N, C-alpha and C positions, 0 to 999 in steps of 0.2 A: 504494500500500500504506500502511495506517495506521501511524503511528509514535507513540512516546511523546514528548510535548512538555512544556514548562514553562509553568505559569500562575503569575505572580507575585501576591503578596497585594495589591499596589496596583492590580491589575486591577479589583478590586471597588469601588474608589474612583475609577475613571477617569470623567472628565466626558464623554469621547467615548462610552464604552459606556452611560453613564447617559442619553445623548440618544436611544438606540434602544430598541426594545421588548425584552421578555424573550426572545421567540423569536429575534429577531435577535442578541441577545447569545449565546444558546446556539448558534446557527449559526456565530457567529464563533469560539467556543471549539472547536466541532467542526471547523472549517476548519483550525485549528492542527494537528490530528491527521492530516488528510488531505493537506495540502500537502506538496510535496517539500522537500528540504533547503534550498531557496532561497525558500520561501514561496509557490510558484506552484501553481496547480491549474486544471483546465478549468472554464470558466464554463458549467456545465450544471445548471440548477436541478433537473431531474428526477433526474439522477445524485446530486446532493448530497442531495436529499430521501430517496432510497433508502438512502444511507449513514448519514445523521444522524437521520432521522425515520422509520425503517422501522416502528417500533412505535407511531407516532402517526399514525393514518390521517387525522386531521382536519387535519394540517399536511403538505400535499403540495407539488408543484412550484410552485403559485401562491403559497403562503405563503413558500416559500424564495425565490422571485423578489422578493417584497416585502422579505424580510430582506436580501438582497443589495443592493437599492436603498437601504435605510436605512444599511447599512454603508458603501456607497460615498459617500453624502451626508455621513456623519460622517468621511470621509477615513480610515476604518479599512482598507478594501480599495480596490484600483484594478482596474477592469474595462477590458480592452483587447482589441484584435484583433491577432493575430500576423500575420507575413508569409505564413503558410499559409492565411489567411482564416478561421481558427477563433478562437473566443472564449476568452479566458483571464482569470484574476484572480490577484492576489497580495496578500499582507498587507503593508501599507505599512511598518509598524514592525517587520518580521520580524527584521532583523539587530540591532535594539536590545534585543530581549527573548529571542531564541532563540540559544543558543550551540551550534553544531553541530560536533562533532569529526569531522574527515575527511568533509566533505560530498560526497555522490555527485553524479554528473552529472545534468542535467535535460534533458528533451525540450521543455519549454515555452520559447518565445522570451522574451527580455528585454522588460521593460515599456518602451515608448517614452516614457512620461511620467516615470518615475523612474529610468531607466537612468543618467543623468548626475548623480544626487544622491549625497550622501555616504553614504547608507544602502544603496548598491548592494552586492550580495554580491561577495565576492572570487572570482576564478576558481578552480574546483575543482581540487584536487591540484596546486597550484603552490607553489613554494618560492622564497623570496627568495634571490637570488644574492648572494654575498659579493663585495664590492669587493676589488680587489687590495691596496689599502692597509689593509684591515681585518684582514688576517691578519698579526699581528705575530709575527715570529720571536723566538726566545730572545735576550735581551739579551746582547750580547757585551762582554767586557772590552776596554778599549783596549789597544793593543799596548804591551808592556813592563810591564803591570801584573802583579803576582804572582798566580798561580793559588791560590785558597784550599785546594784539595785537595793541591797540591804543596807549599805552604808549611808545612802541618801534617805533622809526622812520622807521626802516627797519625790517620788520617782517621776521624772519627766521623759516624754518620748524623745527618741533620737532626733537631733536637729532642731529641737525647740528648747527655749530657755525662758524662764519667767521674766516678764517685763518689769522694769523698774518703775517705781511710782511716779517719778518725774518724767518718764517717757510717754505717759498718756496725755495727749493734747486734745482739747475739744476740736471737733471737725470745723475746718474753716477758720480756726483761730478766733472763735466768738468770745467776746468778753462776758463777764458775769452779768453785766447790765442787760445783755441781750436775752437773758432767761427771764421770762415774765411769770412769776408765781401767781397765776390768776386764781386757781383753786388749790388749796393745800391737799385735798383728798385725791386729786388727779396728778399731783406733782407739777414741776415747772414745765412751761411750754416755751418752745423756741420760736422766736418771731420770724415769720417768713420775710425773705429779703425784698419781695415785691409789695408787701403790705404797707399801708399808711398808718402811722401811729395815731392813737386816739387823741382827740382834742386838737385836730389840725385847724389851721386858720380858715380854710375854705369850707369847713363844715357848716351847714345851715344852722341857724339859731333855733333850738327846740322851742316848742310852744311854752308859754309861761305856766300853764297848768300842769306840765309834766316835768319831772326832774331830768337834768342833763345827763346824769349818770344813773345807770340801773344795771342790776345783775340779770343773769338768765332767768332766775326764778321770778324776779319782778316783771320782766317782759312777758313771760308765760302767764303769770297771774293776770296781767292786763288783757292778754289774748282770751283767757277763759272768761273774764268778766264781760267781755263784749259778745260772747257766744250766747245763743238762746238756750242751748243745752250743753252741759259739760261734756267735752270730748272724751273718748276712751283713754285709759291710763297709758296704754302702749303708745298711742299717738302723742300724748303729752310728753312721754319720756323721750321719744324721738325728736320732738320739737325742742325740748330743753337742751338736748345734746347739740342740735344744729345751731341754736342760738348761742350756746356756749362756745362753739368753735368759731363763730363769726366775731364774737366779742374778743376772743383771744387773738384774732388777727388785727384787732384795732378798729373794727367797724363801730361807729358811734350809734348809740340807741336811737338818735334822731333819724337814722337811715333804716334801722331795723323796724321801727314802729309802722311806717307806711307799707313796708314789705309784709309785715305780719297782718296788717289790715287787709291787704289784697289777698293774702293766703286764706284768711278767714272768710272773706266775702265770696270767693270762688270755690272754697272747699278743696284746695289743692293739697298735694302731698308735700311733706317737709323737704323732699329732695330738690324742689324747685325754689326753695327759699333763697339760696345764693343768687339765682338769676333775678328774683324779684328785688333783692337788695341792690344788685348792680343796676337794675332799671331805676330804682329810686335815687341812686347816687349819680348816675351818668346819663340819664335820659335828657335829650335836648328838647326843650319846649318849643312849640310851634310859634311862628311870628304872630304879633298881636293883631294884625289886620288880615289874618288868613281868610281865604274864601270859605264859605260853608261848603260842605260836601255836596256833590251833585245829587239831585233828586229827580226822578222821572216825573214828567208832567202827567197830571191826572185831571179829568173833567171835574170841575167843582159842582157841588150839589145845587148851589144857587148862583147862576151865572150873573144876574143883575147886581147882586151884592159883591161878587168877586171882582167884576170888571167895571162896574158903574156905567154901563151903557156904552163903553168904548168899542165894543165889537160891532 
């Protein structure tokens, strides 16, 4: 069965191949694809001609026989007779140029002329056995020497060492003032770099009847007081957490109150509260003399009173 083989670039500068004809050189390259994993093939010019020269009718078994004779004279192949009385050939430099991974077995007998040379193929599917002394066990400590795992009170994995207390640096080099302890039960919160601190100069002035500062519980209580019926506890818990997160970002209660009012009026989910707050903070009001929205014309019920006899 034909196989994919390797042809090195230096093959075209080989003096041995330059000593034979072009047809013999092509036959040699073709034998590389037809030989088995040990470089052997049946020495049958008619079969080789049918495999390599089937589309060249002018180069038949006689021409292939001449090619094989030239290749053997150039010491590129070796033609020999096996113990079964059949003729075989093999590529002399096979194992110097073809690297076969997991070579399969062969039915062709070994060459009697090159079997004892250094380029002889290794036995298929054989593995080198390990010597007894090549297997080195783990090095043992001499008796009486301290065990490094027992001598250390806290065993550390290899390649790791405990960090010194001074080596722990807050991410980004944040100062202590950047940690806002809003709620002691939830721990300190880190101010977002893109947030606006509370009490900014551009914040709108809150109504006089509402305090300028309020906690999440105060705002939720205002929300509940404006409802016709008390919302479920699960909803109020979610609302309190959402308001608490926005307050921690520095959102002023003056912006949270209109957002909570719209949330209550429309019965929306607490997940849209940040969008409503953003609308309350950044919505651009329309021009004062804006045109009223377009309304389709309808026939009035009383034409005389609507148009005053102008029609």
